[in-house]
N, C-alpha and C positions, 0 to 999 in steps of 0.2 A: 366851785362853779359847775352848776348842773349841766349847762350846755357843752362846756369843755369836756366834762365827763362823758357825755353822750358821743362827742366826736371821737374821743379816745376808744370808747367801746366799739364804735363802728370800724376804726382802723384795726383794732385787735381782732375783730370778727373777720375782717377781710383777709388778714394774714393767716388766721386759723381755719379758714374755710375748708381746707383739705381734710381736716380732722373733725369738724363739727357740722351739724345740720343747721346752717345759717340761711335765713331767708334772703332772697335777692334784694328786697327793700332795705335791709340793714347794710348792704354792701355798697350802695351807691350814694349814701347820704353826704359824703364829703366832696362829691364832684362840684365844681363851681356853678354848674347849672342849678343844682338844688339849693346851694347857698344864695344864689341870686334870687331864686323864687321865694325863698324865705324872707329875704330883705324886702322884696316888693310887697309881699303879703302884710308885713308889719307896717309898711308906709302908706300904701294906697287906700284911700277912703273911697268907698263905693257911692254911686248916686243913691239918693234916699229912696227913689222909686215910690210905689204906692203907699208904703208903710210910713213915709215921712221921716224916717229915722235913718241917718247915714251910719254905716258900720263897715267893718273890714272882714275879709276872709282870712282864716288862719291856716297857713301851710305848715303842716307838722313834718319838718324835715327829718327829725329823729323821733323814735317811738316814745310816746308819753309826754312830749313837749307841752302840750296844752294843759294837761293836769298839773305838771310841774309849775307852770306859770300861775295857775289858779291857787295852788297850795302856797306859793311864795308870797301872797299878799297877807299882811298881818291882821286885817279887819274884814268883816263881812261886807262892809260898804265898798272897800277897795276891790274885793273879789267881784261884786256885782257890777262895778264900773268897768272892770276888764271884760266881763261877760257881755255887757252891753256893747262894748266896742268890738268884741270878737264873739258873736253868738255861737254856741256850740254846734248848731246845725250848719254853720259856715266854716267848720273845721274840715280840712281834707288832707289826706295822706298821699304818699308817693304812688301807691297802687291805684288810688282814686284818680289822681292826675293822669296817669298812664291810660286808664280806662277812658276818660273824657277825651284825651288827645287822640288815641288810636281809633276810637269810634269816629271822631271828626275826620281823621285821615283815611277813613273808609277801609279799615282793616278789622271788620267785626269777627272774622274767623280767628284772628290772633287774640282779640279780646276774650273770646269764648274759650281759649285754652286755659284760662284761669288767671287770677290776679298776679301771682308771682311770675308765671311764664310770660304774660303780656308785658309786665314791667321789664323783664330781662331783655326782650326784643326791642321794646320801645326805648328803654333806657340807653341801650347801646347806640341806637339811631340818634336820639336827641343829644347824647354826649358828643357824637361826631359833628353834628350840626352846630352845637355850641362852640366846640373847639375851633371850628372853621370860621365862625363869625359871631362872637358874643353879642354884638350890637343888635342882632335880630331878636334878642331875648330881654327886652326892656319893657317899658310901660305898655306899648301897644300889644305886645305878646301877652302880657299878664291880663289886660282887659279882655282880650279874646278868650283866654283860658277860663276866666270867670264866667263869661257868657256861655262857653261850652259846658261848664259845670252846671250852670242853671238849666241849660237845655236838657242835659242828661238827667239830672235829678228830678226835674219837674215832669219830664216825659215819662220817667219811671213811675212817678206818683199818679199821673193821669191814666196810664195803662192799668195800674193796679185798681183804680177806682172805677174803671169803665164797666158798663153793663155786660159786655160780651166776656170780659175777663172774669168777672164774678161768677158767670154761668159756667165757664170752662177754664178754670185757672191752670197755670202751669207754663213752664218755659219762658218766664218773664225776662230772665237775664239774656236769653238768646234773642227774644223779640225786641227788646229795647235797643241793643247795639245794632242789630240788623236793620231796624226801622229807620234809625237816624242816618246810618250809612246809606241806605237805599234812597231816602229822601234827597240827601245831598247828591248822590250819583245822578238821580233823575233831573235835578235842577241844573247841575253842571252841564248835562247834555243840552240844556236850553240856554247855556251861557249865563247862568245866574246862580244864586246860592242862598242859603239861609242867612238872614240879616242879623249878624251878631251884634252890630251896633244898637239895634232896637232892643234886643234882649238885655244888653248891658245897661242901657239908659233906664229901662223900666225895672231891671233886676227881676224879671219874670218873663215867661213865654206868654204870648197872647192866647186868648181863648180859641181863636181860629187855628193857630199852629198846634195847640193841644188837641183839637178835634182832628186835625190832619194826622197827627202822630197816632192817635187812637185808631183811626181808620186804616192807616198803613200797617199798624201793628197786627190787626186782625188778619189782614192780607198775608203778612209774613207768617203768622202762626198757622194759618190754613195751609200754606205751602210746605212748611217744615214738618207738618204732621201728615202730609199726603205722600205715601210711599211711591206713587207714580212720579211725583216731582223729585223725590230724593233717590230715585233709581233703586228702590228696594231697601234702602237703609231704614230700619225700623226705629232707630233711636235718634230723635230729632237733635238732642244735645250733641251727640257724636258727629252727626251730619254737619252741624253748624261750625264745628272746629276745622272743617276742611276748606281749602282754597276753592275746591270745585263747587262747594255750596255757594260761596260768594260770587264766583264767576257765573253761576247759573242765574242768580238774581239779577246780575248786571245785564242779562239778555232780555229781561222782561220790560214791557211797557206799562205805564201807570198814569192815569189821569187824576190829578189832584182835584179835590172837591171843595176844600175849605180855605186854602191859603189866600190871603189878601195882600195888597201892595206892600204894606210895611213888614210883612213876614219875610219878604224876599228882596234881595239886593240884585239889581240887574247889572249888566256888564259895565255900564258907565259908572254906576255907584261903586262897584267893586274896584274899578280903576281909581276913582276919586279917593276911596279909603286907603288904597295902596300909597297914593301920593301924600295924603295927610299923615299917614304913619311914618313915611320917610322924612317928612318935615319935622315931626316930633323928635325922631332919632337924631336928625341933623342939629336940632336946637340943644341937644344934650340931655 
């Protein structure tokens, strides 16, 4: 049993951690949160969106799970059917999940410390939250997580393809997480937020949201490469790893240029979503 084997490897790794260089991602696989996320990913079918084809996202709880599944099918047709149900570009691993979630939680300075360091910090926090109330991590949580994944991945792609980035490339990892955290922070000051429901229903971000992300990203990049803004720190990457960097961004004002109604959820819509999610959880 390949999956049982992976669980055993994870447990062995955990107990042997004092003697071996084991990645954080390998140590947390057996926590109930990750097992719940795996179960949700295998079960929940996404809206078809513009593609017209409904599919699922594959959460890789243990390393190599996706390839193990593909190799396990005896025929090419069966493999293609699995890959249609779980497209490879919709596979995500623990460090990806932590990056999407901690960006949404407006901790870009922690995200920028690196995949394993971010997972360690976020993993400890999410484990405490799960242990306190597992009911908060059911279907509504998973839907929001997928919307956050789409937001992050498509924002990353939009920035990469933007005219300004092609002219002066560099620091994309810093810019993506800071841009999304900054947009959220600005919206929350206005008692609103990015509309995750719209992203989830469409399985994509809107053109207007993409344009806003691109515009904010240039603003962020200009700031982190300005030594006056960084207080003399000449390495933008190192600057972005500090809490002081994020705190400085939170003091700035910014006027959005492209966001439209459906991109943003107002206070009433956010409260309604909260009530709807609670009803789903109550229904089991």
